[in-house]
N, C-alpha and C positions, 0 to 999 in steps of 0.2 A: 489442478488447483490441490485436490485433497492433496498428493501426492508431494509436491511442493513442499506443502503447509507440515505434512509430516517427515516429512527431509529435512525440516528447518529442527522443526523440532525432538532432533535427534540430534540436532549440533552442527546440519550442518549448514553452511550457505546458502541464503537463499536471493536470488532478482529477477524484477521484473521488470520488462522495457518493455515500454507500450512506444512503437518505434513506426511514422510514415509519415506522410505529408499534411498539407494543414487542413485539420475541414474533413481528416478522413475519420473521427472517431475517435480518438486515442483518449481525452478526458471523460467522456464518457464512456466509456468500455472501463476505466481504470473506477468511475465511479465518484471522481469529485465535482463533476458540476451540479448532481442530482441531492436534492436536500432531502428531498420527501423519503427516507431510509427506513419505515413503517416499511413500503411498500418489497416484499425479499425480489421478487421478478424485474423489480427497477433498479434494485442495490451494484455497483460496479464491483468488481474487483479486492480495489483499499477493504472498502467498512464487509464485506463476506468474511476477506481473513482476518481483518481487528475482530470479527464474533467469534470466530471460529478460533481463535487465537484465546482470546480471555474464556469461553467456552471452556475449554480445554482445559488451561490453567484451575478452572472453578471445581471441577471433576477430578484431577488431580491435586487438591491443595498443597494437601499434608506430605505425598513424597515426590512436588514436584518441584526444583528450583526452576527461575527460570530470568535473564537478563535478555532485555528487548531491546535492541537496536532499532531505529528508522532510519533512514535518509530518503529524503523527497523532492529527486532532480529537475531540471530545464535545460535541458541545453537546443541553445536559438540562435542558430547564425553564431557560433562559436561562443559563445556568451552561454557560463555553469549559473544559475541564478538553485540557490538553494530555498526551496518551497517555505522550508519550514522554519528561515532563520528569519524572524519581523524585522529586523535591519536590514536589511538586502531589498535592495533599489529596484526592478525589474529596469535589465540593461549593461546595467554596472559590474 
């Protein structure tokens, strides 16, 4: 994960794709199902990467300009749901 983040901070695009059968642990692995983000061993990929991005940004604040764009989609039964859009209704 550190290599992917390092390349993203060099200007490359980065994608994390969680693919698998329903109930296989994708949500847990990505870290969006666990609200106890104080315990690092329980953090998923998303909270770890966000923490690292902003830690690096604060370290390099004077010499570092960052534009961060995030997409978070669910694809289920050929429906694409934007999970960051509060106007999206699941299944539409």
